C-alpha positions as CSV (number, residue, x, y, z in Angstrom):
1,M,102.6,106.5,127.9
2,K,105.7,108.7,125.3
3,T,105.0,112.0,124.6
4,A,106.7,113.7,121.0
5,S,106.3,117.1,120.1
6,V,105.2,117.3,116.5
7,S,108.5,118.3,115.3
8,D,110.8,114.9,116.9
9,L,107.2,113.2,114.7
10,K,108.4,115.0,112.0
11,N,112.6,113.6,112.1
12,N,112.1,111.0,113.8
13,L,109.0,109.1,112.8
14,S,110.3,105.9,111.8
15,A,111.7,105.1,115.3
16,R,107.7,106.8,117.2
17,L,105.7,104.5,114.9
18,K,108.5,100.8,115.9
19,S,107.1,102.1,119.4
20,V,103.1,102.2,118.7
21,I,103.5,99.3,116.6
22,A,105.6,97.2,119.7
23,G,101.8,97.8,121.6
24,E,102.7,101.4,122.8
25,P,101.1,104.7,121.9
26,L,101.9,107.9,121.8
27,I,100.8,111.5,122.3
28,I,100.9,114.4,120.0
29,T,102.2,117.3,121.4
30,D,102.4,120.7,120.0
31,H,104.0,124.1,121.6
32,R,103.4,121.8,125.1
33,K,100.0,121.0,124.6
34,P,98.7,117.1,124.1
35,I,96.4,117.4,120.0
36,A,96.6,113.4,119.6
37,V,97.4,110.1,120.7
38,V,98.3,107.3,119.0
39,Y,98.0,103.5,119.3
40,P,98.4,100.5,117.7
41,L,95.2,98.8,115.8
42,E,93.8,95.7,116.9
43,Q,93.2,92.5,114.9
44,D,89.2,93.4,116.0
45,L,89.6,97.3,114.1
46,M,91.0,95.9,110.9
47,D,89.0,97.2,108.3
48,E,86.0,94.7,107.2
49,H,86.8,93.5,103.5
50,V,89.9,91.9,104.6
51,R,88.3,90.8,107.7
52,S,85.8,88.9,105.0
53,L,89.3,88.2,103.4
54,V,90.4,86.4,106.2
55,A,87.5,84.8,107.4
56,D,87.4,83.0,103.4
57,G,90.4,82.1,103.9
58,L,91.9,84.3,100.7
59,V,94.3,86.6,102.9
60,T,96.3,85.1,105.2
61,P,97.1,87.8,108.4
62,P,101.0,87.5,108.7
63,K,102.0,85.2,111.7
64,C,105.6,87.6,112.1
65,K,107.2,91.4,111.3
66,P,108.4,91.1,107.3
67,N,112.0,90.0,106.9
68,A,112.8,92.1,104.3
69,R,116.8,91.7,104.4
70,A,115.8,88.1,104.9
71,V,114.3,88.1,100.4
72,L,117.8,90.5,99.7
73,D,119.7,88.4,100.6
74,L,118.7,85.2,98.5
75,P,120.5,84.7,95.5
76,L,120.3,84.8,92.2
77,P,119.5,83.1,90.1
78,K,122.7,81.0,88.2
79,S,122.4,81.5,84.4
80,N,124.7,82.0,81.8
81,A,121.6,82.7,78.6
82,R,120.9,86.5,78.2
83,L,117.2,88.3,78.7
84,T,116.5,88.2,74.8
85,E,118.5,84.7,74.3
86,A,116.1,83.1,76.9
87,I,113.2,84.2,75.5
88,L,113.8,83.4,72.0
89,E,114.4,80.4,73.2
90,E,111.7,79.7,75.6
91,R,109.8,81.1,72.1
92,S,111.2,78.0,70.0
93,E,110.0,75.6,72.2
94,D,106.5,76.4,72.7
95,R,106.3,75.7,69.2
């Protein structure tokens, strides 16, 4: 089990949390004394409301880690029209 001091945790929070998410518990120390342990949450520890939504088929838990880069790399829609023109055109079609 890895350990991290409070100051190390402040400076490297993202990296420490990545280890926890990967399944590695983390002991937090203050002046070299253990003060807390951070464990990754298990599926069965999910909030009861979320579990009921999953059971009802209204929510699907993620199957993999989100990939923000993939979303940011999507091509932008191509349009030669300005936004105002597009809105006015859409409004005129609804009449």
